[in-house]
One Martini backbone bead per residue (centre of mass of N, CA, C, O) as a GRO file, in nm:
protein
  294
    1UNK     BB    1  -0.927   3.553   5.632
    2UNK     BB    2  -0.653   3.435   5.574
    3UNK     BB    3  -0.653   3.093   5.475
    4UNK     BB    4  -0.927   3.002   5.428
    5UNK     BB    5  -1.139   2.709   5.449
    6UNK     BB    6  -1.327   2.488   5.242
    7UNK     BB    7  -1.483   2.189   5.351
    8UNK     BB    8  -1.551   1.858   5.195
    9UNK     BB    9  -1.762   1.554   5.273
   10UNK     BB   10  -1.894   1.244   5.071
   11UNK     BB   11  -1.804   0.932   5.105
   12UNK     BB   12  -2.021   0.872   5.316
   13UNK     BB   13  -2.312   0.867   5.510
   14UNK     BB   14  -2.162   1.157   5.589
   15UNK     BB   15  -2.210   1.481   5.544
   16UNK     BB   16  -1.977   1.770   5.516
   17UNK     BB   17  -1.893   2.105   5.650
   18UNK     BB   18  -1.610   2.346   5.667
   19UNK     BB   19  -1.470   2.624   5.841
   20UNK     BB   20  -1.113   2.697   5.820
   21UNK     BB   21  -0.830   2.780   5.940
   22UNK     BB   22  -0.471   2.795   5.922
   23UNK     BB   23  -0.474   2.598   6.198
   24UNK     BB   24  -0.740   2.396   6.187
   25UNK     BB   25  -0.972   2.562   6.301
   26UNK     BB   26  -1.299   2.593   6.356
   27UNK     BB   27  -1.549   2.825   6.250
   28UNK     BB   28  -1.751   2.623   6.089
   29UNK     BB   29  -2.015   2.372   6.116
   30UNK     BB   30  -2.207   2.129   6.021
   31UNK     BB   31  -2.443   1.921   6.024
   32UNK     BB   32  -2.492   1.606   6.001
   33UNK     BB   33  -2.568   1.422   5.707
   34UNK     BB   34  -2.806   1.139   5.758
   35UNK     BB   35  -2.854   0.968   5.448
   36UNK     BB   36  -2.931   0.879   5.137
   37UNK     BB   37  -2.920   1.216   5.067
   38UNK     BB   38  -2.673   1.369   5.185
   39UNK     BB   39  -2.516   1.493   4.933
   40UNK     BB   40  -2.780   1.675   4.830
   41UNK     BB   41  -2.731   1.879   5.096
   42UNK     BB   42  -2.452   2.027   5.073
   43UNK     BB   43  -2.526   2.325   5.042
   44UNK     BB   44  -2.658   2.338   5.327
   45UNK     BB   45  -2.394   2.283   5.476
   46UNK     BB   46  -2.240   2.525   5.372
   47UNK     BB   47  -2.438   2.735   5.494
   48UNK     BB   48  -2.401   2.650   5.791
   49UNK     BB   49  -2.102   2.700   5.816
   50UNK     BB   50  -2.112   3.000   5.742
   51UNK     BB   51  -2.306   3.085   5.970
   52UNK     BB   52  -2.122   2.988   6.205
   53UNK     BB   53  -1.876   3.184   6.100
   54UNK     BB   54  -1.964   3.458   5.967
   55UNK     BB   55  -1.944   3.395   5.650
   56UNK     BB   56  -1.806   3.348   5.323
   57UNK     BB   57  -1.677   3.292   5.013
   58UNK     BB   58  -1.508   3.565   5.014
   59UNK     BB   59  -1.315   3.443   5.263
   60UNK     BB   60  -1.192   3.238   5.078
   61UNK     BB   61  -0.906   3.049   4.942
   62UNK     BB   62  -0.987   2.728   4.988
   63UNK     BB   63  -1.093   2.436   4.833
   64UNK     BB   64  -1.180   2.121   4.986
   65UNK     BB   65  -1.185   1.762   4.920
   66UNK     BB   66  -1.302   1.453   4.936
   67UNK     BB   67  -1.215   1.163   4.712
   68UNK     BB   68  -1.190   0.900   4.863
   69UNK     BB   69  -1.345   0.643   4.905
   70UNK     BB   70  -1.696   0.557   4.797
   71UNK     BB   71  -1.965   0.681   4.697
   72UNK     BB   72  -2.044   0.767   4.386
   73UNK     BB   73  -2.245   0.995   4.431
   74UNK     BB   74  -2.101   1.149   4.656
   75UNK     BB   75  -1.836   1.207   4.495
   76UNK     BB   76  -1.959   1.370   4.264
   77UNK     BB   77  -2.095   1.584   4.423
   78UNK     BB   78  -1.841   1.691   4.583
   79UNK     BB   79  -1.655   1.759   4.355
   80UNK     BB   80  -1.845   1.936   4.186
   81UNK     BB   81  -1.896   2.149   4.411
   82UNK     BB   82  -1.600   2.234   4.448
   83UNK     BB   83  -1.553   2.320   4.157
   84UNK     BB   84  -1.769   2.529   4.137
   85UNK     BB   85  -1.694   2.717   4.373
   86UNK     BB   86  -1.402   2.776   4.281
   87UNK     BB   87  -1.475   2.892   4.008
   88UNK     BB   88  -1.679   3.118   4.090
   89UNK     BB   89  -1.433   3.249   4.305
   90UNK     BB   90  -1.145   3.209   4.233
   91UNK     BB   91  -1.017   2.937   4.375
   92UNK     BB   92  -0.863   2.708   4.525
   93UNK     BB   93  -0.800   2.353   4.448
   94UNK     BB   94  -0.853   2.061   4.658
   95UNK     BB   95  -0.750   1.713   4.738
   96UNK     BB   96  -0.831   1.421   4.954
   97UNK     BB   97  -0.791   1.130   5.089
   98UNK     BB   98  -1.009   0.985   5.290
   99UNK     BB   99  -0.839   0.773   5.430
  100UNK     BB  100  -0.634   0.978   5.536
  101UNK     BB  101  -0.824   1.158   5.696
  102UNK     BB  102  -0.890   0.929   5.890
  103UNK     BB  103  -0.597   0.874   5.985
  104UNK     BB  104  -0.552   1.153   6.107
  105UNK     BB  105  -0.778   1.131   6.322
  106UNK     BB  106  -0.636   0.899   6.467
  107UNK     BB  107  -0.349   1.040   6.524
  108UNK     BB  108  -0.476   1.306   6.675
  109UNK     BB  109  -0.565   1.151   6.902
  110UNK     BB  110  -0.521   1.012   7.197
  111UNK     BB  111  -0.462   0.719   7.100
  112UNK     BB  112  -0.246   0.810   6.873
  113UNK     BB  113  -0.001   0.884   7.050
  114UNK     BB  114   0.067   0.553   7.098
  115UNK     BB  115   0.074   0.521   6.789
  116UNK     BB  116   0.213   0.400   6.454
  117UNK     BB  117  -0.048   0.259   6.339
  118UNK     BB  118  -0.295   0.299   6.069
  119UNK     BB  119  -0.647   0.192   6.007
  120UNK     BB  120  -0.867   0.266   5.765
  121UNK     BB  121  -1.229   0.209   5.746
  122UNK     BB  122  -1.453   0.174   5.473
  123UNK     BB  123  -1.755   0.118   5.370
  124UNK     BB  124  -1.836  -0.078   5.060
  125UNK     BB  125  -1.997  -0.292   5.069
  126UNK     BB  126  -2.042  -0.599   4.921
  127UNK     BB  127  -1.857  -0.721   5.156
  128UNK     BB  128  -1.672  -0.460   5.196
  129UNK     BB  129  -1.357  -0.269   5.231
  130UNK     BB  130  -1.183   0.020   5.269
  131UNK     BB  131  -0.815   0.020   5.271
  132UNK     BB  132  -0.539   0.111   5.484
  133UNK     BB  133  -0.182   0.189   5.569
  134UNK     BB  134  -0.025   0.372   5.829
  135UNK     BB  135   0.240   0.601   5.923
  136UNK     BB  136   0.422   0.799   6.104
  137UNK     BB  137   0.586   1.113   6.050
  138UNK     BB  138   0.845   1.272   6.131
  139UNK     BB  139   0.954   1.632   6.138
  140UNK     BB  140   1.213   1.591   6.326
  141UNK     BB  141   1.518   1.517   6.279
  142UNK     BB  142   1.623   1.213   6.194
  143UNK     BB  143   1.346   1.096   6.102
  144UNK     BB  144   1.298   1.313   5.879
  145UNK     BB  145   1.580   1.276   5.725
  146UNK     BB  146   1.490   0.951   5.669
  147UNK     BB  147   1.273   1.004   5.505
  148UNK     BB  148   1.121   0.986   5.238
  149UNK     BB  149   1.110   1.196   4.972
  150UNK     BB  150   0.800   1.227   4.971
  151UNK     BB  151   0.797   1.346   5.279
  152UNK     BB  152   1.019   1.594   5.209
  153UNK     BB  153   0.839   1.732   5.045
  154UNK     BB  154   0.695   2.051   4.904
  155UNK     BB  155   0.352   2.016   4.864
  156UNK     BB  156   0.121   2.144   5.008
  157UNK     BB  157  -0.093   2.357   5.145
  158UNK     BB  158   0.119   2.530   4.986
  159UNK     BB  159   0.195   2.664   4.720
  160UNK     BB  160   0.380   2.814   4.537
  161UNK     BB  161   0.394   3.147   4.672
  162UNK     BB  162   0.311   3.067   4.962
  163UNK     BB  163   0.259   3.121   5.288
  164UNK     BB  164   0.319   3.016   5.596
  165UNK     BB  165   0.165   2.986   5.881
  166UNK     BB  166   0.207   3.119   6.177
  167UNK     BB  167   0.179   2.888   6.444
  168UNK     BB  168   0.117   2.618   6.331
  169UNK     BB  169   0.003   2.333   6.368
  170UNK     BB  170   0.100   1.985   6.363
  171UNK     BB  171  -0.026   1.778   6.160
  172UNK     BB  172  -0.043   1.479   6.063
  173UNK     BB  173   0.204   1.278   5.902
  174UNK     BB  174   0.175   1.035   5.645
  175UNK     BB  175   0.260   0.692   5.549
  176UNK     BB  176   0.209   0.448   5.318
  177UNK     BB  177   0.215   0.090   5.341
  178UNK     BB  178  -0.089   0.058   5.231
  179UNK     BB  179  -0.281   0.084   4.981
  180UNK     BB  180  -0.556   0.102   4.843
  181UNK     BB  181  -0.803  -0.149   4.943
  182UNK     BB  182  -1.000  -0.431   4.873
  183UNK     BB  183  -1.180  -0.600   5.141
  184UNK     BB  184  -1.306  -0.865   5.240
  185UNK     BB  185  -1.457  -0.976   5.515
  186UNK     BB  186  -1.320  -1.267   5.520
  187UNK     BB  187  -1.017  -1.103   5.497
  188UNK     BB  188  -0.972  -0.893   5.737
  189UNK     BB  189  -0.802  -1.043   5.943
  190UNK     BB  190  -0.560  -1.104   5.748
  191UNK     BB  191  -0.501  -0.805   5.676
  192UNK     BB  192  -0.441  -0.725   6.000
  193UNK     BB  193  -0.239  -0.915   6.119
  194UNK     BB  194   0.049  -0.752   6.054
  195UNK     BB  195  -0.103  -0.517   6.282
  196UNK     BB  196  -0.030  -0.508   6.570
  197UNK     BB  197  -0.165  -0.236   6.748
  198UNK     BB  198  -0.340  -0.099   6.567
  199UNK     BB  199  -0.536   0.175   6.466
  200UNK     BB  200  -0.891   0.162   6.434
  201UNK     BB  201  -1.121   0.317   6.189
  202UNK     BB  202  -1.450   0.357   6.110
  203UNK     BB  203  -1.737   0.220   5.966
  204UNK     BB  204  -1.590  -0.052   5.911
  205UNK     BB  205  -1.522  -0.107   6.213
  206UNK     BB  206  -1.808  -0.072   6.341
  207UNK     BB  207  -1.974  -0.280   6.152
  208UNK     BB  208  -1.719  -0.509   6.172
  209UNK     BB  209  -1.604  -0.588   6.473
  210UNK     BB  210  -1.625  -0.911   6.467
  211UNK     BB  211  -1.371  -0.924   6.239
  212UNK     BB  212  -1.168  -0.830   6.432
  213UNK     BB  213  -0.885  -0.855   6.575
  214UNK     BB  214  -0.749  -0.852   6.905
  215UNK     BB  215  -0.471  -0.686   6.820
  216UNK     BB  216  -0.644  -0.453   6.790
  217UNK     BB  217  -0.747  -0.096   6.789
  218UNK     BB  218  -1.055   0.067   6.852
  219UNK     BB  219  -1.176   0.399   6.737
  220UNK     BB  220  -1.496   0.517   6.799
  221UNK     BB  221  -1.471   0.830   6.765
  222UNK     BB  222  -1.379   0.750   6.457
  223UNK     BB  223  -1.618   0.705   6.206
  224UNK     BB  224  -1.499   0.912   5.988
  225UNK     BB  225  -1.476   1.128   5.750
  226UNK     BB  226  -1.418   1.487   5.734
  227UNK     BB  227  -1.396   1.806   5.672
  228UNK     BB  228  -1.196   1.875   5.889
  229UNK     BB  229  -0.989   1.644   5.811
  230UNK     BB  230  -0.933   1.743   5.523
  231UNK     BB  231  -0.804   2.010   5.615
  232UNK     BB  232  -0.574   1.883   5.797
  233UNK     BB  233  -0.442   1.728   5.575
  234UNK     BB  234  -0.360   1.972   5.415
  235UNK     BB  235  -0.194   2.111   5.653
  236UNK     BB  236   0.005   1.854   5.681
  237UNK     BB  237   0.139   1.805   5.388
  238UNK     BB  238   0.045   1.595   5.179
  239UNK     BB  239   0.165   1.446   4.890
  240UNK     BB  240  -0.156   1.357   4.814
  241UNK     BB  241  -0.232   1.622   4.733
  242UNK     BB  242  -0.437   1.800   4.529
  243UNK     BB  243  -0.410   2.041   4.242
  244UNK     BB  244  -0.659   2.130   4.072
  245UNK     BB  245  -0.881   2.038   3.819
  246UNK     BB  246  -0.718   1.803   3.683
  247UNK     BB  247  -0.648   1.635   3.969
  248UNK     BB  248  -0.942   1.669   4.096
  249UNK     BB  249  -1.050   1.339   4.160
  250UNK     BB  250  -1.201   1.069   4.208
  251UNK     BB  251  -1.186   0.782   4.430
  252UNK     BB  252  -1.323   0.476   4.385
  253UNK     BB  253  -1.158   0.165   4.374
  254UNK     BB  254  -1.404   0.072   4.176
  255UNK     BB  255  -1.653  -0.034   4.030
  256UNK     BB  256  -1.967   0.002   3.982
  257UNK     BB  257  -2.261  -0.099   4.114
  258UNK     BB  258  -2.392   0.030   3.853
  259UNK     BB  259  -2.476  -0.050   3.499
  260UNK     BB  260  -2.557   0.050   3.217
  261UNK     BB  261  -2.766  -0.029   2.970
  262UNK     BB  262  -2.780  -0.138   2.672
  263UNK     BB  263  -2.987  -0.003   2.391
  264UNK     BB  264  -2.831  -0.168   2.155
  265UNK     BB  265  -2.685  -0.247   1.896
  266UNK     BB  266  -2.352  -0.159   1.976
  267UNK     BB  267  -2.375  -0.067   2.242
  268UNK     BB  268  -2.203   0.115   2.508
  269UNK     BB  269  -2.079   0.047   2.827
  270UNK     BB  270  -1.980   0.223   3.061
  271UNK     BB  271  -1.641   0.103   3.121
  272UNK     BB  272  -1.613  -0.048   2.864
  273UNK     BB  273  -1.498  -0.167   2.597
  274UNK     BB  274  -1.396   0.107   2.376
  275UNK     BB  275  -1.427   0.390   2.296
  276UNK     BB  276  -1.322   0.663   2.469
  277UNK     BB  277  -1.607   0.809   2.467
  278UNK     BB  278  -1.752   0.578   2.652
  279UNK     BB  279  -1.591   0.712   2.882
  280UNK     BB  280  -1.611   0.881   3.147
  281UNK     BB  281  -1.500   1.101   3.338
  282UNK     BB  282  -1.335   0.951   3.601
  283UNK     BB  283  -1.436   0.634   3.597
  284UNK     BB  284  -1.172   0.551   3.702
  285UNK     BB  285  -0.952   0.474   3.901
  286UNK     BB  286  -0.704   0.679   4.101
  287UNK     BB  287  -0.605   0.413   4.255
  288UNK     BB  288  -0.455   0.158   4.381
  289UNK     BB  289  -0.592  -0.178   4.362
  290UNK     BB  290  -0.735  -0.459   4.541
  291UNK     BB  291  -0.877  -0.772   4.512
  292UNK     BB  292  -0.983  -1.023   4.751
  293UNK     BB  293  -1.197  -1.098   4.529
  294UNK     BB  294  -1.356  -1.160   4.228
   0.00000   0.00000   0.00000
């Protein structure tokens, strides 16, 4: 089972795991875990995916996880689980931005074939959504030759020294036009106004459909990022894929929903200004963000 990928996704209200072959076809997937505790049964999802695939961690070459943005607890559990599994079995570790995985799902679908711009929306609670805007990058001919250097780079699903699987489908490769942005619901229509005809998807689109402008198209079949989409984003060769333990960290997108209370005079709240050791590893966002409201 050379090239087999174990993919995890925990950024949204639905946790998932999938065992995927080098073509991006699912060998086994878990049932979606939908509850407030969804990420905490992630290892159950992994067991379900392996059982459906008739395989085990010994058959895996790469572990990939969705990095967010999304719920803090979900992201911490997902990334920590991916790191632990990769380290225990001496496997390659990769991470993909969950917004980009969602956009790949939009671009790969039937409706995506006629669209050129894709806007994934992940519900961020607090009256906000996490958003980004992507366009499709052509892989061959003049369009590919004229694509930005970032898109022509050879970063991808296989690090240096690994062979590309023969006959693999080309999963969509996307370029960000607007990076990860935190958008207030009152500002959502204005954020989307410059992108008429864009294909919109994700739980942020479904939950807040009444705030979307009529000029955009909503894809209800793509409700959120998934483990399968994370694997296909990896296989698509996105330059934003991270490799290794040092680079594969959560993308939070904003400050935590809850901040621990200082316990005494001079105590430091994690994330506040203070000595470097007061801030936990990877506590700060790892992607550029903009707040649409104070």
